mmCIF file of the C-alpha atoms, coordinates in Angstrom:
data_MODEL
# 
_entry.id   MODEL 
# 
loop_
_atom_site.group_PDB 
_atom_site.id 
_atom_site.type_symbol 
_atom_site.label_atom_id 
_atom_site.label_alt_id 
_atom_site.label_comp_id 
_atom_site.label_asym_id 
_atom_site.label_entity_id 
_atom_site.label_seq_id 
_atom_site.pdbx_PDB_ins_code 
_atom_site.Cartn_x 
_atom_site.Cartn_y 
_atom_site.Cartn_z 
_atom_site.occupancy 
_atom_site.B_iso_or_equiv 
_atom_site.pdbx_formal_charge 
_atom_site.auth_seq_id 
_atom_site.auth_comp_id 
_atom_site.auth_asym_id 
_atom_site.auth_atom_id 
_atom_site.pdbx_PDB_model_num 
ATOM 1   C CA . MET A 1 1   ? -50.120 63.223  97.477  1.00 0.00 ? 1   MET A CA 1 
ATOM 2   C CA . LEU A 1 2   ? -50.854 61.982  94.041  1.00 0.00 ? 2   LEU A CA 1 
ATOM 3   C CA . ILE A 1 3   ? -48.266 59.096  94.566  1.00 0.00 ? 3   ILE A CA 1 
ATOM 4   C CA . ARG A 1 4   ? -50.014 58.061  97.725  1.00 0.00 ? 4   ARG A CA 1 
ATOM 5   C CA . LYS A 1 5   ? -53.454 58.085  96.104  1.00 0.00 ? 5   LYS A CA 1 
ATOM 6   C CA . GLY A 1 6   ? -52.070 56.052  93.159  1.00 0.00 ? 6   GLY A CA 1 
ATOM 7   C CA . THR A 1 7   ? -50.546 53.553  95.624  1.00 0.00 ? 7   THR A CA 1 
ATOM 8   C CA . MET A 1 8   ? -53.901 53.141  97.399  1.00 0.00 ? 8   MET A CA 1 
ATOM 9   C CA . VAL A 1 9   ? -55.657 52.548  94.090  1.00 0.00 ? 9   VAL A CA 1 
ATOM 10  C CA . VAL A 1 10  ? -53.259 49.864  93.169  1.00 0.00 ? 10  VAL A CA 1 
ATOM 11  C CA . MET A 1 11  ? -53.646 48.164  96.559  1.00 0.00 ? 11  MET A CA 1 
ATOM 12  C CA . VAL A 1 12  ? -57.438 48.320  96.173  1.00 0.00 ? 12  VAL A CA 1 
ATOM 13  C CA . LEU A 1 13  ? -57.271 46.757  92.699  1.00 0.00 ? 13  LEU A CA 1 
ATOM 14  C CA . VAL A 1 14  ? -54.926 43.979  93.961  1.00 0.00 ? 14  VAL A CA 1 
ATOM 15  C CA . GLY A 1 15  ? -57.292 43.316  96.826  1.00 0.00 ? 15  GLY A CA 1 
ATOM 16  C CA . LEU A 1 16  ? -60.214 43.042  94.507  1.00 0.00 ? 16  LEU A CA 1 
ATOM 17  C CA . LEU A 1 17  ? -58.388 40.648  92.214  1.00 0.00 ? 17  LEU A CA 1 
ATOM 18  C CA . LEU A 1 18  ? -57.568 38.410  95.097  1.00 0.00 ? 18  LEU A CA 1 
ATOM 19  C CA . VAL A 1 19  ? -61.200 38.490  96.235  1.00 0.00 ? 19  VAL A CA 1 
ATOM 20  C CA . PHE A 1 20  ? -62.516 37.568  92.748  1.00 0.00 ? 20  PHE A CA 1 
ATOM 21  C CA . TYR A 1 21  ? -59.817 35.397  91.376  1.00 0.00 ? 21  TYR A CA 1 
ATOM 22  C CA . GLY A 1 22  ? -58.080 34.026  94.417  1.00 0.00 ? 22  GLY A CA 1 
ATOM 23  C CA . PRO A 1 23  ? -60.681 31.198  94.961  1.00 0.00 ? 23  PRO A CA 1 
ATOM 24  C CA . ALA A 1 24  ? -60.602 30.322  91.236  1.00 0.00 ? 24  ALA A CA 1 
ATOM 25  C CA . ILE A 1 25  ? -56.828 30.002  91.217  1.00 0.00 ? 25  ILE A CA 1 
ATOM 26  C CA . ALA A 1 26  ? -56.910 27.883  94.370  1.00 0.00 ? 26  ALA A CA 1 
ATOM 27  C CA . ALA A 1 27  ? -59.592 25.562  92.850  1.00 0.00 ? 27  ALA A CA 1 
ATOM 28  C CA . LYS A 1 28  ? -57.456 25.233  89.710  1.00 0.00 ? 28  LYS A CA 1 
ATOM 29  C CA . ASP A 1 29  ? -54.459 24.372  91.756  1.00 0.00 ? 29  ASP A CA 1 
ATOM 30  C CA . MET A 1 30  ? -56.494 21.722  93.660  1.00 0.00 ? 30  MET A CA 1 
ATOM 31  C CA . ARG A 1 31  ? -57.695 20.208  90.405  1.00 0.00 ? 31  ARG A CA 1 
ATOM 32  C CA . GLY A 1 32  ? -54.193 19.990  89.276  1.00 0.00 ? 32  GLY A CA 1 
ATOM 33  C CA . ALA A 1 33  ? -52.865 18.301  92.355  1.00 0.00 ? 33  ALA A CA 1 
ATOM 34  C CA . GLN A 1 34  ? -55.845 15.767  92.369  1.00 0.00 ? 34  GLN A CA 1 
ATOM 35  C CA . GLY A 1 35  ? -55.151 15.126  88.750  1.00 0.00 ? 35  GLY A CA 1 
ATOM 36  C CA . ILE A 1 36  ? -51.635 14.110  89.533  1.00 0.00 ? 36  ILE A CA 1 
ATOM 37  C CA . VAL A 1 37  ? -52.998 11.778  92.274  1.00 0.00 ? 37  VAL A CA 1 
ATOM 38  C CA . ASP A 1 38  ? -55.519 10.311  89.892  1.00 0.00 ? 38  ASP A CA 1 
ATOM 39  C CA . ASN A 1 39  ? -52.968 9.832   87.121  1.00 0.00 ? 39  ASN A CA 1 
ATOM 40  C CA . ALA A 1 40  ? -50.592 8.132   89.580  1.00 0.00 ? 40  ALA A CA 1 
ATOM 41  C CA . ARG A 1 41  ? -53.400 5.728   90.471  1.00 0.00 ? 41  ARG A CA 1 
ATOM 42  C CA . VAL A 1 42  ? -54.012 4.861   86.767  1.00 0.00 ? 42  VAL A CA 1 
ATOM 43  C CA . THR A 1 43  ? -50.217 4.473   86.217  1.00 0.00 ? 43  THR A CA 1 
ATOM 44  C CA . LEU A 1 44  ? -49.936 2.091   89.135  1.00 0.00 ? 44  LEU A CA 1 
ATOM 45  C CA . SER A 1 45  ? -52.958 -0.011  87.935  1.00 0.00 ? 45  SER A CA 1 
ATOM 46  C CA . ASP A 1 46  ? -51.458 -0.236  84.490  1.00 0.00 ? 46  ASP A CA 1 
ATOM 47  C CA . PHE A 1 47  ? -48.224 -1.646  85.909  1.00 0.00 ? 47  PHE A CA 1 
ATOM 48  C CA . LEU A 1 48  ? -49.999 -4.034  88.219  1.00 0.00 ? 48  LEU A CA 1 
ATOM 49  C CA . ARG A 1 49  ? -52.323 -5.444  85.500  1.00 0.00 ? 49  ARG A CA 1 
ATOM 50  C CA . ASP A 1 50  ? -49.432 -5.993  83.143  1.00 0.00 ? 50  ASP A CA 1 
ATOM 51  C CA . PRO A 1 51  ? -48.169 -9.555  83.415  1.00 0.00 ? 51  PRO A CA 1 
ATOM 52  C CA . ASN A 1 52  ? -44.645 -8.507  82.419  1.00 0.00 ? 52  ASN A CA 1 
ATOM 53  C CA . TYR A 1 53  ? -44.595 -6.606  85.834  1.00 0.00 ? 53  TYR A CA 1 
ATOM 54  C CA . SER A 1 54  ? -45.633 -9.512  87.946  1.00 0.00 ? 54  SER A CA 1 
ATOM 55  C CA . TRP A 1 55  ? -42.526 -9.115  90.110  1.00 0.00 ? 55  TRP A CA 1 
ATOM 56  C CA . LEU A 1 56  ? -43.767 -5.609  91.015  1.00 0.00 ? 56  LEU A CA 1 
ATOM 57  C CA . HIS A 1 57  ? -47.230 -7.033  91.791  1.00 0.00 ? 57  HIS A CA 1 
ATOM 58  C CA . ASN A 1 58  ? -45.824 -9.848  93.882  1.00 0.00 ? 58  ASN A CA 1 
ATOM 59  C CA . HIS A 1 59  ? -43.438 -7.746  95.937  1.00 0.00 ? 59  HIS A CA 1 
ATOM 60  C CA . LEU A 1 60  ? -45.414 -4.572  96.398  1.00 0.00 ? 60  LEU A CA 1 
ATOM 61  C CA . ASP A 1 61  ? -46.510 -5.510  99.917  1.00 0.00 ? 61  ASP A CA 1 
ATOM 62  C CA . GLN A 1 62  ? -42.803 -5.964  100.880 1.00 0.00 ? 62  GLN A CA 1 
ATOM 63  C CA . ALA A 1 63  ? -41.919 -2.420  100.040 1.00 0.00 ? 63  ALA A CA 1 
ATOM 64  C CA . LYS A 1 64  ? -41.709 0.272   102.609 1.00 0.00 ? 64  LYS A CA 1 
ATOM 65  C CA . GLY A 1 65  ? -42.961 2.988   100.158 1.00 0.00 ? 65  GLY A CA 1 
ATOM 66  C CA . VAL A 1 66  ? -43.624 3.713   96.528  1.00 0.00 ? 66  VAL A CA 1 
ATOM 67  C CA . LEU A 1 67  ? -42.963 6.660   94.255  1.00 0.00 ? 67  LEU A CA 1 
ATOM 68  C CA . ILE A 1 68  ? -45.216 7.087   91.300  1.00 0.00 ? 68  ILE A CA 1 
ATOM 69  C CA . PHE A 1 69  ? -44.471 9.403   88.462  1.00 0.00 ? 69  PHE A CA 1 
ATOM 70  C CA . PRO A 1 70  ? -47.219 9.401   85.804  1.00 0.00 ? 70  PRO A CA 1 
ATOM 71  C CA . GLN A 1 71  ? -45.242 11.316  83.197  1.00 0.00 ? 71  GLN A CA 1 
ATOM 72  C CA . VAL A 1 72  ? -41.519 12.074  83.215  1.00 0.00 ? 72  VAL A CA 1 
ATOM 73  C CA . LEU A 1 73  ? -40.383 13.996  80.103  1.00 0.00 ? 73  LEU A CA 1 
ATOM 74  C CA . LYS A 1 74  ? -37.028 14.238  78.342  1.00 0.00 ? 74  LYS A CA 1 
ATOM 75  C CA . GLY A 1 75  ? -34.803 17.133  79.225  1.00 0.00 ? 75  GLY A CA 1 
ATOM 76  C CA . GLY A 1 76  ? -33.048 18.959  82.133  1.00 0.00 ? 76  GLY A CA 1 
ATOM 77  C CA . PHE A 1 77  ? -34.438 19.431  85.561  1.00 0.00 ? 77  PHE A CA 1 
ATOM 78  C CA . ILE A 1 78  ? -38.234 19.414  85.457  1.00 0.00 ? 78  ILE A CA 1 
ATOM 79  C CA . TRP A 1 79  ? -39.487 21.267  88.595  1.00 0.00 ? 79  TRP A CA 1 
ATOM 80  C CA . GLY A 1 80  ? -42.946 22.335  87.527  1.00 0.00 ? 80  GLY A CA 1 
ATOM 81  C CA . GLY A 1 81  ? -46.188 21.049  85.993  1.00 0.00 ? 81  GLY A CA 1 
ATOM 82  C CA . SER A 1 82  ? -47.212 17.355  85.715  1.00 0.00 ? 82  SER A CA 1 
ATOM 83  C CA . GLY A 1 83  ? -44.374 16.444  83.485  1.00 0.00 ? 83  GLY A CA 1 
ATOM 84  C CA . GLY A 1 84  ? -42.077 15.563  86.329  1.00 0.00 ? 84  GLY A CA 1 
ATOM 85  C CA . THR A 1 85  ? -44.340 15.462  89.266  1.00 0.00 ? 85  THR A CA 1 
ATOM 86  C CA . GLY A 1 86  ? -45.626 12.511  91.274  1.00 0.00 ? 86  GLY A CA 1 
ATOM 87  C CA . VAL A 1 87  ? -46.497 11.234  94.590  1.00 0.00 ? 87  VAL A CA 1 
ATOM 88  C CA . PHE A 1 88  ? -44.862 9.069   97.396  1.00 0.00 ? 88  PHE A CA 1 
ATOM 89  C CA . MET A 1 89  ? -46.781 6.961   99.883  1.00 0.00 ? 89  MET A CA 1 
ATOM 90  C CA . ALA A 1 90  ? -45.303 4.797   102.744 1.00 0.00 ? 90  ALA A CA 1 
ATOM 91  C CA . ARG A 1 91  ? -46.723 1.574   104.006 1.00 0.00 ? 91  ARG A CA 1 
ATOM 92  C CA . ASP A 1 92  ? -47.386 0.915   107.703 1.00 0.00 ? 92  ASP A CA 1 
ATOM 93  C CA . GLU A 1 93  ? -45.532 -2.365  108.289 1.00 0.00 ? 93  GLU A CA 1 
ATOM 94  C CA . LYS A 1 94  ? -47.787 -3.240  111.273 1.00 0.00 ? 94  LYS A CA 1 
ATOM 95  C CA . THR A 1 95  ? -51.165 -2.740  109.539 1.00 0.00 ? 95  THR A CA 1 
ATOM 96  C CA . GLY A 1 96  ? -50.193 -2.820  105.920 1.00 0.00 ? 96  GLY A CA 1 
ATOM 97  C CA . ALA A 1 97  ? -52.156 0.420   105.355 1.00 0.00 ? 97  ALA A CA 1 
ATOM 98  C CA . TRP A 1 98  ? -50.835 3.026   102.974 1.00 0.00 ? 98  TRP A CA 1 
ATOM 99  C CA . SER A 1 99  ? -50.397 6.668   103.913 1.00 0.00 ? 99  SER A CA 1 
ATOM 100 C CA . GLU A 1 100 ? -51.678 9.866   102.154 1.00 0.00 ? 100 GLU A CA 1 
ATOM 101 C CA . PRO A 1 101 ? -49.746 10.822  99.218  1.00 0.00 ? 101 PRO A CA 1 
ATOM 102 C CA . ALA A 1 102 ? -46.996 13.446  99.410  1.00 0.00 ? 102 ALA A CA 1 
ATOM 103 C CA . PHE A 1 103 ? -46.005 15.329  96.157  1.00 0.00 ? 103 PHE A CA 1 
ATOM 104 C CA . TYR A 1 104 ? -42.458 15.218  94.572  1.00 0.00 ? 104 TYR A CA 1 
ATOM 105 C CA . THR A 1 105 ? -40.647 16.213  91.360  1.00 0.00 ? 105 THR A CA 1 
ATOM 106 C CA . VAL A 1 106 ? -38.071 14.344  89.544  1.00 0.00 ? 106 VAL A CA 1 
ATOM 107 C CA . GLY A 1 107 ? -35.336 15.791  87.296  1.00 0.00 ? 107 GLY A CA 1 
ATOM 108 C CA . SER A 1 108 ? -32.324 14.478  85.608  1.00 0.00 ? 108 SER A CA 1 
ATOM 109 C CA . VAL A 1 109 ? -29.703 15.693  83.074  1.00 0.00 ? 109 VAL A CA 1 
ATOM 110 C CA . THR A 1 110 ? -29.045 12.280  81.577  1.00 0.00 ? 110 THR A CA 1 
ATOM 111 C CA . PHE A 1 111 ? -31.752 9.786   81.452  1.00 0.00 ? 111 PHE A CA 1 
ATOM 112 C CA . GLY A 1 112 ? -33.850 11.657  78.839  1.00 0.00 ? 112 GLY A CA 1 
ATOM 113 C CA . LEU A 1 113 ? -31.147 11.677  76.323  1.00 0.00 ? 113 LEU A CA 1 
ATOM 114 C CA . GLN A 1 114 ? -31.596 7.924   75.732  1.00 0.00 ? 114 GLN A CA 1 
ATOM 115 C CA . ILE A 1 115 ? -35.331 8.153   74.780  1.00 0.00 ? 115 ILE A CA 1 
ATOM 116 C CA . GLY A 1 116 ? -35.679 10.965  72.299  1.00 0.00 ? 116 GLY A CA 1 
ATOM 117 C CA . GLY A 1 117 ? -38.879 12.706  72.679  1.00 0.00 ? 117 GLY A CA 1 
ATOM 118 C CA . GLU A 1 118 ? -40.604 9.867   74.721  1.00 0.00 ? 118 GLU A CA 1 
ATOM 119 C CA . ALA A 1 119 ? -42.303 10.343  78.048  1.00 0.00 ? 119 ALA A CA 1 
ATOM 120 C CA . LEU A 1 120 ? -41.811 7.779   80.797  1.00 0.00 ? 120 LEU A CA 1 
ATOM 121 C CA . GLN A 1 121 ? -44.115 6.257   83.413  1.00 0.00 ? 121 GLN A CA 1 
ATOM 122 C CA . VAL A 1 122 ? -42.138 5.514   86.452  1.00 0.00 ? 122 VAL A CA 1 
ATOM 123 C CA . VAL A 1 123 ? -42.854 3.430   89.588  1.00 0.00 ? 123 VAL A CA 1 
ATOM 124 C CA . MET A 1 124 ? -40.213 3.123   92.194  1.00 0.00 ? 124 MET A CA 1 
ATOM 125 C CA . LEU A 1 125 ? -40.377 0.809   95.277  1.00 0.00 ? 125 LEU A CA 1 
ATOM 126 C CA . ALA A 1 126 ? -38.622 2.048   98.372  1.00 0.00 ? 126 ALA A CA 1 
ATOM 127 C CA . MET A 1 127 ? -37.127 -1.186  99.762  1.00 0.00 ? 127 MET A CA 1 
ATOM 128 C CA . SER A 1 128 ? -35.113 0.072   102.716 1.00 0.00 ? 128 SER A CA 1 
ATOM 129 C CA . GLN A 1 129 ? -35.428 2.527   105.657 1.00 0.00 ? 129 GLN A CA 1 
ATOM 130 C CA . LYS A 1 130 ? -32.668 4.536   103.971 1.00 0.00 ? 130 LYS A CA 1 
ATOM 131 C CA . ALA A 1 131 ? -34.859 4.932   100.908 1.00 0.00 ? 131 ALA A CA 1 
ATOM 132 C CA . VAL A 1 132 ? -37.712 6.204   103.026 1.00 0.00 ? 132 VAL A CA 1 
ATOM 133 C CA . ASP A 1 133 ? -35.544 8.539   105.035 1.00 0.00 ? 133 ASP A CA 1 
ATOM 134 C CA . SER A 1 134 ? -34.196 10.037  101.848 1.00 0.00 ? 134 SER A CA 1 
ATOM 135 C CA . VAL A 1 135 ? -37.625 10.805  100.494 1.00 0.00 ? 135 VAL A CA 1 
ATOM 136 C CA . LEU A 1 136 ? -38.602 12.568  103.736 1.00 0.00 ? 136 LEU A CA 1 
ATOM 137 C CA . SER A 1 137 ? -35.553 14.952  103.213 1.00 0.00 ? 137 SER A CA 1 
ATOM 138 C CA . THR A 1 138 ? -35.821 18.064  101.055 1.00 0.00 ? 138 THR A CA 1 
ATOM 139 C CA . SER A 1 139 ? -34.106 16.375  98.037  1.00 0.00 ? 139 SER A CA 1 
ATOM 140 C CA . PHE A 1 140 ? -31.885 13.523  97.161  1.00 0.00 ? 140 PHE A CA 1 
ATOM 141 C CA . LYS A 1 141 ? -29.872 12.082  94.268  1.00 0.00 ? 141 LYS A CA 1 
ATOM 142 C CA . LEU A 1 142 ? -30.478 8.525   93.038  1.00 0.00 ? 142 LEU A CA 1 
ATOM 143 C CA . GLY A 1 143 ? -27.286 6.652   92.688  1.00 0.00 ? 143 GLY A CA 1 
ATOM 144 C CA . GLY A 1 144 ? -25.484 9.161   95.010  1.00 0.00 ? 144 GLY A CA 1 
ATOM 145 C CA . ASP A 1 145 ? -27.397 9.456   98.344  1.00 0.00 ? 145 ASP A CA 1 
ATOM 146 C CA . VAL A 1 146 ? -29.247 6.212   97.772  1.00 0.00 ? 146 VAL A CA 1 
ATOM 147 C CA . SER A 1 147 ? -28.735 3.199   95.440  1.00 0.00 ? 147 SER A CA 1 
ATOM 148 C CA . ILE A 1 148 ? -31.252 2.260   92.642  1.00 0.00 ? 148 ILE A CA 1 
ATOM 149 C CA . ALA A 1 149 ? -31.658 -0.922  90.668  1.00 0.00 ? 149 ALA A CA 1 
ATOM 150 C CA . LEU A 1 150 ? -33.790 -1.899  87.666  1.00 0.00 ? 150 LEU A CA 1 
ATOM 151 C CA . GLY A 1 151 ? -36.683 -4.142  88.558  1.00 0.00 ? 151 GLY A CA 1 
ATOM 152 C CA . PRO A 1 152 ? -36.996 -7.525  86.768  1.00 0.00 ? 152 PRO A CA 1 
ATOM 153 C CA . VAL A 1 153 ? -39.506 -7.549  83.998  1.00 0.00 ? 153 VAL A CA 1 
ATOM 154 C CA . GLY A 1 154 ? -41.074 -10.538 82.269  1.00 0.00 ? 154 GLY A CA 1 
ATOM 155 C CA . ALA A 1 155 ? -43.716 -13.193 83.056  1.00 0.00 ? 155 ALA A CA 1 
ATOM 156 C CA . GLY A 1 156 ? -41.077 -15.943 83.340  1.00 0.00 ? 156 GLY A CA 1 
ATOM 157 C CA . VAL A 1 157 ? -38.176 -16.573 85.607  1.00 0.00 ? 157 VAL A CA 1 
ATOM 158 C CA . ASN A 1 158 ? -37.251 -12.954 86.136  1.00 0.00 ? 158 ASN A CA 1 
ATOM 159 C CA . ALA A 1 159 ? -40.684 -12.185 87.536  1.00 0.00 ? 159 ALA A CA 1 
ATOM 160 C CA . GLN A 1 160 ? -40.076 -14.883 90.380  1.00 0.00 ? 160 GLN A CA 1 
ATOM 161 C CA . ALA A 1 161 ? -36.727 -13.441 91.333  1.00 0.00 ? 161 ALA A CA 1 
ATOM 162 C CA . ASP A 1 162 ? -36.276 -13.339 95.173  1.00 0.00 ? 162 ASP A CA 1 
ATOM 163 C CA . LEU A 1 163 ? -35.656 -9.987  96.878  1.00 0.00 ? 163 LEU A CA 1 
ATOM 164 C CA . PRO A 1 164 ? -32.083 -10.800 98.022  1.00 0.00 ? 164 PRO A CA 1 
ATOM 165 C CA . SER A 1 165 ? -31.057 -11.174 94.409  1.00 0.00 ? 165 SER A CA 1 
ATOM 166 C CA . ILE A 1 166 ? -32.318 -7.548  93.655  1.00 0.00 ? 166 ILE A CA 1 
ATOM 167 C CA . THR A 1 167 ? -30.093 -5.086  95.481  1.00 0.00 ? 167 THR A CA 1 
ATOM 168 C CA . GLY A 1 168 ? -30.922 -1.281  95.777  1.00 0.00 ? 168 GLY A CA 1 
ATOM 169 C CA . ASP A 1 169 ? -32.610 1.054   98.142  1.00 0.00 ? 169 ASP A CA 1 
ATOM 170 C CA . PHE A 1 170 ? -35.057 1.779   95.326  1.00 0.00 ? 170 PHE A CA 1 
ATOM 171 C CA . ILE A 1 171 ? -36.174 -0.624  92.647  1.00 0.00 ? 171 ILE A CA 1 
ATOM 172 C CA . SER A 1 172 ? -37.500 1.087   89.502  1.00 0.00 ? 172 SER A CA 1 
ATOM 173 C CA . PHE A 1 173 ? -39.931 0.082   86.764  1.00 0.00 ? 173 PHE A CA 1 
ATOM 174 C CA . MET A 1 174 ? -40.549 2.135   83.698  1.00 0.00 ? 174 MET A CA 1 
ATOM 175 C CA . LYS A 1 175 ? -42.640 2.216   80.585  1.00 0.00 ? 175 LYS A CA 1 
ATOM 176 C CA . ALA A 1 176 ? -42.500 4.379   77.387  1.00 0.00 ? 176 ALA A CA 1 
ATOM 177 C CA . LYS A 1 177 ? -45.715 4.302   75.393  1.00 0.00 ? 177 LYS A CA 1 
ATOM 178 C CA . GLY A 1 178 ? -46.793 1.148   77.164  1.00 0.00 ? 178 GLY A CA 1 
ATOM 179 C CA . LEU A 1 179 ? -43.399 -0.676  76.412  1.00 0.00 ? 179 LEU A CA 1 
ATOM 180 C CA . TYR A 1 180 ? -40.731 -1.645  78.934  1.00 0.00 ? 180 TYR A CA 1 
ATOM 181 C CA . ALA A 1 181 ? -38.057 1.064   79.141  1.00 0.00 ? 181 ALA A CA 1 
ATOM 182 C CA . GLY A 1 182 ? -34.877 -0.225  80.957  1.00 0.00 ? 182 GLY A CA 1 
ATOM 183 C CA . LEU A 1 183 ? -33.297 3.142   81.661  1.00 0.00 ? 183 LEU A CA 1 
ATOM 184 C CA . ASN A 1 184 ? -30.748 4.075   84.269  1.00 0.00 ? 184 ASN A CA 1 
ATOM 185 C CA . LEU A 1 185 ? -32.184 6.771   86.589  1.00 0.00 ? 185 LEU A CA 1 
ATOM 186 C CA . GLU A 1 186 ? -28.862 7.327   88.476  1.00 0.00 ? 186 GLU A CA 1 
ATOM 187 C CA . GLY A 1 187 ? -28.172 11.020  88.752  1.00 0.00 ? 187 GLY A CA 1 
ATOM 188 C CA . SER A 1 188 ? -31.807 11.905  88.904  1.00 0.00 ? 188 SER A CA 1 
ATOM 189 C CA . VAL A 1 189 ? -32.823 14.305  91.590  1.00 0.00 ? 189 VAL A CA 1 
ATOM 190 C CA . ILE A 1 190 ? -36.022 13.858  93.556  1.00 0.00 ? 190 ILE A CA 1 
ATOM 191 C CA . ALA A 1 191 ? -37.312 16.814  95.587  1.00 0.00 ? 191 ALA A CA 1 
ATOM 192 C CA . VAL A 1 192 ? -40.354 17.707  97.669  1.00 0.00 ? 192 VAL A CA 1 
ATOM 193 C CA . ARG A 1 193 ? -43.059 19.735  95.968  1.00 0.00 ? 193 ARG A CA 1 
ATOM 194 C CA . ASP A 1 194 ? -44.185 21.864  98.934  1.00 0.00 ? 194 ASP A CA 1 
ATOM 195 C CA . SER A 1 195 ? -46.588 23.958  97.016  1.00 0.00 ? 195 SER A CA 1 
ATOM 196 C CA . LEU A 1 196 ? -48.680 21.061  95.988  1.00 0.00 ? 196 LEU A CA 1 
ATOM 197 C CA . ASN A 1 197 ? -48.626 19.507  99.346  1.00 0.00 ? 197 ASN A CA 1 
ATOM 198 C CA . LYS A 1 198 ? -49.976 22.803  100.725 1.00 0.00 ? 198 LYS A CA 1 
ATOM 199 C CA . VAL A 1 199 ? -52.656 22.976  98.091  1.00 0.00 ? 199 VAL A CA 1 
ATOM 200 C CA . TYR A 1 200 ? -53.834 19.360  98.585  1.00 0.00 ? 200 TYR A CA 1 
ATOM 201 C CA . TYR A 1 201 ? -54.001 19.490  102.351 1.00 0.00 ? 201 TYR A CA 1 
ATOM 202 C CA . GLY A 1 202 ? -54.893 23.172  102.888 1.00 0.00 ? 202 GLY A CA 1 
ATOM 203 C CA . THR A 1 203 ? -51.932 24.003  105.121 1.00 0.00 ? 203 THR A CA 1 
ATOM 204 C CA . ALA A 1 204 ? -48.106 24.050  104.857 1.00 0.00 ? 204 ALA A CA 1 
ATOM 205 C CA . VAL A 1 205 ? -47.035 20.505  105.712 1.00 0.00 ? 205 VAL A CA 1 
ATOM 206 C CA . ARG A 1 206 ? -43.839 18.432  105.508 1.00 0.00 ? 206 ARG A CA 1 
ATOM 207 C CA . PRO A 1 207 ? -43.651 14.988  104.083 1.00 0.00 ? 207 PRO A CA 1 
ATOM 208 C CA . ALA A 1 208 ? -43.002 13.333  107.480 1.00 0.00 ? 208 ALA A CA 1 
ATOM 209 C CA . GLU A 1 209 ? -46.337 14.832  108.728 1.00 0.00 ? 209 GLU A CA 1 
ATOM 210 C CA . ILE A 1 210 ? -48.155 13.415  105.694 1.00 0.00 ? 210 ILE A CA 1 
ATOM 211 C CA . VAL A 1 211 ? -46.728 9.903   105.496 1.00 0.00 ? 211 VAL A CA 1 
ATOM 212 C CA . LEU A 1 212 ? -45.555 9.123   109.023 1.00 0.00 ? 212 LEU A CA 1 
ATOM 213 C CA . ARG A 1 213 ? -47.460 11.133  111.501 1.00 0.00 ? 213 ARG A CA 1 
ATOM 214 C CA . GLN A 1 214 ? -50.539 11.329  109.255 1.00 0.00 ? 214 GLN A CA 1 
ATOM 215 C CA . SER A 1 215 ? -51.539 14.682  110.618 1.00 0.00 ? 215 SER A CA 1 
ATOM 216 C CA . VAL A 1 216 ? -53.343 15.738  107.484 1.00 0.00 ? 216 VAL A CA 1 
ATOM 217 C CA . HIS A 1 217 ? -55.961 13.948  105.297 1.00 0.00 ? 217 HIS A CA 1 
ATOM 218 C CA . ASN A 1 218 ? -57.626 14.348  101.991 1.00 0.00 ? 218 ASN A CA 1 
ATOM 219 C CA . SER A 1 219 ? -60.608 11.906  101.396 1.00 0.00 ? 219 SER A CA 1 
ATOM 220 C CA . ARG A 1 220 ? -59.987 12.128  97.616  1.00 0.00 ? 220 ARG A CA 1 
ATOM 221 C CA . SER A 1 221 ? -56.836 10.102  97.949  1.00 0.00 ? 221 SER A CA 1 
ATOM 222 C CA . ALA A 1 222 ? -58.899 6.981   99.045  1.00 0.00 ? 222 ALA A CA 1 
ATOM 223 C CA . GLU A 1 223 ? -58.846 5.419   95.542  1.00 0.00 ? 223 GLU A CA 1 
ATOM 224 C CA . ILE A 1 224 ? -55.012 5.419   95.112  1.00 0.00 ? 224 ILE A CA 1 
ATOM 225 C CA . ARG A 1 225 ? -54.558 4.109   98.644  1.00 0.00 ? 225 ARG A CA 1 
ATOM 226 C CA . GLU A 1 226 ? -57.092 1.328   98.072  1.00 0.00 ? 226 GLU A CA 1 
ATOM 227 C CA . SER A 1 227 ? -55.312 0.416   94.764  1.00 0.00 ? 227 SER A CA 1 
ATOM 228 C CA . LEU A 1 228 ? -52.093 -0.122  96.685  1.00 0.00 ? 228 LEU A CA 1 
ATOM 229 C CA . LYS A 1 229 ? -53.811 -2.112  99.265  1.00 0.00 ? 229 LYS A CA 1 
ATOM 230 C CA . CYS A 1 230 ? -55.662 -4.482  97.051  1.00 0.00 ? 230 CYS A CA 1 
ATOM 231 C CA . LYS A 1 231 ? -52.980 -4.491  94.295  1.00 0.00 ? 231 LYS A CA 1 
ATOM 232 C CA . CYS A 1 232 ? -55.667 -4.649  91.636  1.00 0.00 ? 232 CYS A CA 1 
# 
């Protein structure tokens, strides 16, 4: 009898904690998700304003999609927090409009060893349908499931390089402390962050529903989608 009463008390206490703290936790999670979207917008704008990344600026409207990771840290697989989390958006080839963002993580056992304690900003253009299909799966490996190439950097001839001369399902651009970082991301694993997608859209949702079918919306993503559209 005492055990039953104790169990009931615990259940009541848990219920009260959910009532009082549940909304606060949900609000914090939403702020975290929105922070990633906002940081991705700032990262994209930094790249597009930098004359050394004029190739990225000039060819963005030819990409089928874009992955933006505002901060990727050194170390093993990074599955949580903002350190290895970013967003993917796909472009409608008929209208040129960009989709809502879907959340992803990136992790690698190799690339961080070359940069010490630095943190990277990463923008990756998805240039093929294979690249988009891979992003819509649960997870995939760069250089294994799909190919990846370093994007040309510089305000001169390299910035004017034609697409046929740049081969890769993904074309990557990276910065470390504002400086060009030409690191090989082969071996990195990119995976869907279902928990953040659920928080941001208020329901369990898969990436295809977000970026292709567009069955969910969040008005606070308007700024990053506009940044992609105007490339400013």
